[in-house]
Backbone as a chain_set.jsonl record, in Angstrom:
{"seq": "MMRLKDEHDAPVIFLSSQENATISANTIKYGAEDYVAKNSQDSFNRLEIAINNVLHNIQLQKDIVKQRRFIGIMAFIFLTLIAGVILTKVLN", "coords": {"N": [[54.378, -92.083, 49.273], [52.957, -94.916, 49.511], [50.735, -93.736, 48.866], [50.759, -93.244, 46.204], [51.146, -95.646, 44.72], [48.757, -96.906, 45.229], [47.086, -95.118, 44.278], [47.52, -94.682, 41.386], [48.148, -97.28, 40.735], [50.83, -98.097, 39.828], [54.375, -99.559, 39.63], [56.562, -98.139, 41.96], [60.732, -97.426, 42.471], [62.266, -96.483, 44.268], [64.387, -93.736, 44.745], [67.026, -92.618, 46.001], [69.866, -89.43, 47.459], [71.325, -91.257, 49.232], [73.109, -93.539, 50.769], [71.106, -95.897, 52.804], [70.458, -98.103, 54.855], [68.283, -99.088, 56.761], [66.456, -96.601, 55.37], [65.717, -98.221, 52.667], [65.234, -99.875, 53.636], [62.682, -99.694, 54.668], [61.545, -99.04, 52.688], [61.05, -100.457, 51.227], [59.623, -102.219, 52.772], [57.336, -100.474, 53.004], [56.289, -100.699, 49.966], [57.869, -100.017, 47.947], [60.108, -101.015, 44.256], [62.107, -101.525, 44.399], [65.417, -100.028, 45.38], [67.43, -97.482, 45.426], [70.137, -95.99, 45.545], [72.101, -92.614, 44.63], [74.102, -91.407, 44.604], [75.781, -93.772, 44.235], [78.597, -95.362, 42.437], [77.698, -97.335, 41.314], [74.809, -96.879, 39.8], [73.622, -96.511, 37.67], [73.595, -98.709, 37.231], [71.988, -100.446, 38.675], [69.952, -99.419, 38.69], [69.27, -99.516, 35.93], [68.74, -102.836, 36.162], [66.817, -102.925, 38.313], [64.063, -101.72, 36.779], [64.495, -103.202, 35.137], [63.868, -105.446, 36.096], [60.86, -105.048, 36.979], [59.695, -104.348, 35.526], [60.35, -107.834, 34.077], [58.763, -108.098, 36.474], [55.555, -107.432, 35.88], [55.389, -108.288, 33.507], [55.66, -111.353, 33.969], [52.826, -111.716, 36.709], [50.902, -111.028, 34.147], [51.082, -112.898, 32.617], [50.248, -115.262, 34.813], [47.417, -114.502, 35.214], [46.513, -114.651, 32.769], [47.099, -117.789, 32.813], [45.699, -118.556, 34.256], [43.34, -117.86, 33.887], [42.766, -120.011, 31.882], [43.119, -122.091, 33.32], [40.487, -121.86, 34.402], [38.778, -122.343, 32.652], [39.963, -124.598, 31.26], [38.497, -126.472, 34.16], [36.335, -126.156, 33.739], [35.503, -126.944, 30.784], [35.847, -129.734, 31.7], [34.2, -130.491, 33.774], [31.196, -129.939, 32.644], [32.063, -132.124, 30.662], [31.744, -134.414, 32.85], [29.521, -133.856, 34.321], [27.807, -134.655, 32.289], [28.664, -136.521, 31.395], [28.068, -138.608, 33.551], [24.638, -137.258, 33.494], [24.255, -138.974, 31.146], [24.944, -141.351, 31.848], [22.348, -141.752, 34.128], [20.166, -140.666, 32.951], [19.43, -143.263, 31.126]], "CA": [[54.617, -93.401, 48.363], [51.963, -95.906, 49.289], [49.388, -93.102, 48.05], [51.397, -92.925, 44.694], [51.142, -96.076, 44.458], [47.203, -97.015, 45.552], [46.28, -93.749, 42.765], [47.876, -94.995, 39.957], [48.054, -98.826, 40.733], [52.165, -98.348, 39.415], [55.454, -99.195, 40.113], [57.774, -97.613, 42.817], [61.688, -97.248, 42.649], [62.511, -94.721, 45.469], [65.934, -92.868, 43.944], [67.551, -91.419, 47.138], [70.785, -89.056, 47.792], [72.218, -91.705, 50.388], [73.341, -95.627, 50.793], [70.903, -96.46, 53.694], [69.968, -99.723, 54.975], [66.771, -98.514, 57.015], [65.535, -96.574, 55.082], [65.924, -98.695, 52.542], [64.464, -101.287, 54.268], [61.523, -99.007, 54.571], [60.89, -97.937, 51.133], [60.85, -101.815, 50.309], [58.511, -102.597, 53.156], [56.016, -99.379, 51.841], [55.718, -100.997, 48.949], [58.609, -99.412, 46.248], [60.199, -102.574, 43.801], [63.752, -101.27, 44.915], [65.599, -98.727, 46.498], [68.676, -97.361, 44.806], [71.397, -94.711, 46.126], [72.238, -92.314, 43.007], [75.258, -91.12, 44.656], [76.758, -94.379, 43.76], [78.623, -96.273, 40.558], [77.249, -98.273, 39.782], [73.702, -96.485, 40.364], [72.664, -96.642, 36.408], [73.842, -100.084, 36.585], [70.984, -100.627, 39.115], [68.196, -98.131, 38.161], [68.629, -100.41, 34.861], [68.012, -103.588, 36.779], [65.652, -102.663, 39.212], [63.66, -101.458, 35.787], [64.139, -104.399, 33.681], [62.647, -106.369, 36.644], [60.132, -104.263, 37.481], [58.513, -104.886, 33.692], [59.428, -108.556, 33.948], [57.076, -108.913, 36.906], [54.462, -107.012, 35.421], [54.685, -109.723, 32.09], [54.968, -112.722, 34.788], [52.216, -111.336, 36.379], [49.901, -110.777, 33.079], [50.653, -114.443, 32.255], [49.493, -115.427, 35.837], [46.214, -114.181, 34.612], [45.91, -115.603, 31.574], [46.598, -119.367, 33.202], [44.158, -118.706, 35.771], [41.606, -117.862, 32.804], [43.006, -120.683, 30.889], [42.831, -123.4, 34.375], [39.406, -121.931, 35.019], [37.891, -122.383, 31.088], [39.847, -125.94, 31.251], [38.163, -126.834, 34.488], [34.626, -125.501, 33.603], [34.475, -128.288, 29.939], [36.319, -130.593, 32.534], [33.158, -130.245, 34.609], [30.643, -130.388, 32.175], [31.439, -133.163, 29.839], [31.662, -134.685, 33.589], [28.163, -133.91, 33.744], [27.044, -135.204, 30.54], [28.468, -138.295, 31.341], [26.946, -138.318, 34.311], [23.359, -137.863, 32.775], [23.694, -140.46, 30.181], [24.171, -143.03, 32.942], [21.453, -141.812, 35.149], [18.998, -141.738, 31.57], [19.834, -145.163, 30.325]], "C": [[53.734, -94.207, 48.579], [50.882, -94.742, 49.058], [49.327, -93.215, 46.514], [51.102, -94.701, 44.313], [49.072, -97.198, 44.532], [46.605, -95.907, 44.032], [46.683, -94.676, 41.922], [48.717, -96.553, 40.08], [49.187, -98.855, 40.327], [53.354, -98.389, 40.562], [56.304, -98.726, 40.555], [59.198, -97.705, 42.869], [61.654, -96.018, 43.085], [63.849, -95.309, 45.62], [65.616, -92.185, 45.238], [69.831, -90.55, 46.783], [72.022, -89.769, 48.03], [71.442, -92.965, 49.976], [72.997, -95.72, 52.312], [70.117, -97.057, 54.64], [68.375, -99.243, 56.293], [65.856, -98.064, 56.365], [65.38, -97.085, 53.441], [64.876, -100.445, 52.36], [63.108, -100.327, 54.081], [60.657, -98.969, 53.016], [60.237, -99.64, 50.515], [59.366, -102.555, 51.528], [57.471, -101.749, 53.181], [55.747, -100.008, 51.058], [56.569, -100.99, 47.369], [58.947, -101.171, 45.807], [61.579, -102.48, 44.209], [63.926, -99.924, 45.493], [66.96, -98.562, 45.876], [69.052, -95.74, 44.953], [71.893, -93.845, 44.904], [73.236, -91.877, 42.854], [76.685, -92.594, 44.338], [77.412, -95.259, 42.764], [78.412, -97.12, 40.39], [75.669, -97.883, 39.772], [72.749, -96.772, 39.098], [72.374, -97.869, 36.655], [72.787, -100.654, 37.492], [70.085, -100.08, 39.246], [68.143, -99.475, 37.007], [68.075, -101.863, 35.489], [67.086, -103.785, 37.479], [64.264, -102.223, 37.686], [63.055, -102.774, 35.074], [63.524, -105.305, 34.934], [61.643, -106.332, 36.741], [59.028, -105.346, 35.841], [59.092, -106.534, 33.435], [59.059, -109.104, 35.294], [56.674, -108.438, 36.167], [54.217, -108.737, 34.119], [54.318, -111.012, 32.86], [53.656, -112.454, 35.573], [51.202, -111.422, 35.603], [49.672, -112.839, 32.815], [50.047, -115.563, 33.49], [48.252, -115.552, 35.027], [46.04, -115.335, 33.54], [46.616, -117.336, 32.175], [46.055, -119.318, 33.974], [42.627, -118.681, 34.802], [41.702, -119.135, 32.708], [42.279, -122.193, 31.93], [41.358, -123.464, 34.246], [38.1, -122.407, 33.877], [37.833, -124.287, 31.232], [38.633, -127.062, 32.262], [36.27, -126.433, 34.155], [34.657, -126.506, 32.177], [35.309, -129.761, 31.188], [34.494, -131.803, 33.678], [32.096, -131.003, 33.547], [30.684, -131.473, 31.177], [31.535, -133.976, 31.143], [30.202, -136.057, 33.942], [27.058, -134.675, 33.151], [27.555, -136.715, 30.667], [27.84, -138.836, 32.752], [25.088, -139.022, 34.339], [22.765, -138.183, 32.396], [23.676, -141.101, 31.002], [23.451, -142.986, 33.689], [20.084, -141.838, 34.099], [19.08, -142.488, 30.871], [19.698, -145.707, 31.184]], "O": [[53.376, -94.536, 47.448], [49.791, -95.304, 49.156], [48.343, -93.264, 45.777], [50.715, -94.747, 43.145], [48.608, -98.005, 43.726], [45.857, -96.166, 43.09], [45.918, -95.633, 41.801], [49.784, -96.789, 39.514], [49.307, -100.067, 40.149], [53.48, -97.822, 41.647], [57.25, -98.65, 39.771], [59.262, -98.492, 43.813], [61.257, -94.94, 42.641], [64.349, -96.33, 46.091], [64.636, -91.53, 45.593], [70.722, -91.071, 46.113], [73.155, -89.528, 47.615], [70.396, -93.353, 49.458], [73.897, -95.68, 53.152], [69.16, -96.495, 55.175], [67.328, -99.408, 55.667], [64.711, -98.518, 56.374], [64.822, -96.203, 52.789], [64.346, -101.316, 51.67], [62.575, -100.477, 52.982], [59.501, -98.89, 52.601], [59.342, -99.889, 49.708], [58.4, -103.206, 51.13], [56.422, -102.344, 53.43], [54.533, -100.193, 51.145], [56.302, -101.5, 46.28], [58.529, -102.181, 46.372], [62.186, -103.542, 44.348], [63.141, -99.068, 45.901], [67.651, -99.579, 45.815], [68.474, -94.709, 44.609], [72.145, -94.593, 43.96], [73.736, -91.709, 41.742], [77.91, -92.499, 44.262], [76.62, -95.999, 42.181], [78.769, -97.843, 39.46], [75.065, -98.954, 39.716], [71.572, -97.124, 39.181], [71.25, -98.328, 36.456], [72.51, -101.747, 36.999], [69.29, -100.378, 40.137], [67.251, -100.321, 37.072], [66.875, -102.052, 35.295], [66.43, -104.82, 37.36], [63.253, -102.836, 38.027], [61.965, -103.195, 34.686], [62.53, -105.948, 34.597], [61.039, -107.401, 36.659], [58.29, -106.273, 35.51], [58.434, -106.991, 32.501], [58.996, -110.324, 35.452], [57.272, -108.764, 35.141], [53.415, -109.663, 33.996], [53.283, -111.662, 32.715], [52.879, -113.217, 35.001], [50.255, -111.95, 36.185], [48.729, -113.631, 32.829], [49.459, -116.586, 33.14], [48.032, -116.508, 34.283], [45.584, -116.479, 33.557], [46.234, -118.133, 31.318], [45.849, -120.362, 34.592], [41.498, -119.161, 34.907], [40.848, -119.75, 33.346], [41.41, -122.996, 31.593], [40.781, -124.533, 34.047], [36.932, -122.705, 34.127], [36.879, -125.062, 31.288], [38.031, -128.016, 31.769], [35.262, -126.765, 34.779], [33.613, -127.155, 32.238], [34.792, -130.865, 31.018], [34.102, -132.932, 33.974], [32.013, -132.228, 33.466], [29.608, -131.877, 30.735], [31.305, -135.054, 30.595], [29.898, -137.25, 33.948], [25.938, -135.097, 33.442], [27.055, -137.746, 30.216], [26.937, -139.663, 32.629], [24.512, -140.047, 34.702], [21.538, -138.204, 32.495], [22.614, -141.656, 31.282], [23.402, -144.015, 34.362], [19.166, -142.649, 34.217], [18.696, -142.291, 29.718], [19.842, -146.93, 31.17]]}, "num_chains": 1, "name": "protein.A"}
């Protein structure tokens, strides 16, 4: 699973035929986004929720990148303005 994530940079939802807390914890520990047992009655609902959570997290990560870029641009503009004010005072 770790190799899959490393090679493809893709979220992993682990599907299993059994409900096992130890396996579930280990899959999450090693990078799976979620663990869904196929034999439970609500497995399709849990899988749908897991997929929606992954898609939501991907969107949140994209939003974070956009916000960081915006903050970087605003910081550059602010520092440029401050430098201009300082230079104006020094030269006058």
